[in-house]
C-alpha positions as a Python dict, from the first residue, in 0.01 Angstrom:
ca = {
    (1, 'M'): (0, 0, 0),
    (2, 'S'): (256, 122, 275),
    (3, 'N'): (469, 425, 224),
    (4, 'L'): (789, 221, 185),
    (5, 'E'): (638, -12, -87),
    (6, 'S'): (504, 352, -276),
    (7, 'I'): (852, 473, -248),
    (8, 'F'): (998, 163, -378),
    (9, 'W'): (765, 144, -692),
    (10, 'H'): (835, 555, -741),
    (11, 'I'): (1201, 470, -754),
    (12, 'L'): (1176, 172, -983),
    (13, 'G'): (922, 329, -1223),
    (14, 'Y'): (1149, 643, -1247),
    (15, 'A'): (1465, 435, -1306),
    (16, 'A'): (1276, 240, -1589),
    (17, 'M'): (1221, 535, -1800),
    (18, 'P'): (1581, 609, -1899),
    (19, 'V'): (1674, 244, -1920),
    (20, 'I'): (1386, 210, -2201),
    (21, 'F'): (1473, 544, -2349),
    (22, 'L'): (1865, 437, -2416),
    (23, 'G'): (1757, 79, -2478),
    (24, 'G'): (1547, 209, -2760),
    (25, 'F'): (1848, 397, -2909),
    (26, 'V'): (2065, 75, -2882),
    (27, 'A'): (1823, -148, -3050),
    (28, 'V'): (1782, 89, -3337),
    (29, 'F'): (2159, 135, -3369),
    (30, 'F'): (2196, -229, -3383),
    (31, 'G'): (1891, -282, -3576),
    (32, 'A'): (2037, -40, -3886),
    (33, 'A'): (2395, -181, -3834),
    (34, 'I'): (2266, -551, -3912),
    (35, 'I'): (2060, -440, -4199),
    (36, 'L'): (2386, -225, -4325),
    (37, 'H'): (2600, -529, -4296),
    (38, 'F'): (2372, -781, -4445),
    (39, 'T'): (2288, -533, -4766),
    (40, 'G'): (2651, -499, -4806),
    (41, 'N'): (2675, -138, -4744),
    (42, 'V'): (2997, -23, -4627),
    (43, 'P'): (3148, 340, -4537),
    (44, 'T'): (3299, 544, -4828),
    (45, 'K'): (3623, 635, -4840),
    (46, 'D'): (3754, 987, -4888),
    (47, 'E'): (3933, 1011, -5237),
    (48, 'P'): (4225, 1276, -5249),
    (49, 'S'): (4132, 1552, -5503),
}
């Protein structure tokens, strides 16, 4: 592998790490939101005391 290819694959690899990490958070968020939506859970309203 040439030096240019090595640099390219290192940059690509390091760029993929945060995308995978943040993609996991986004997937969990949407998964939880869909589950909460279909189970009928809604945010609670604060009642004045």
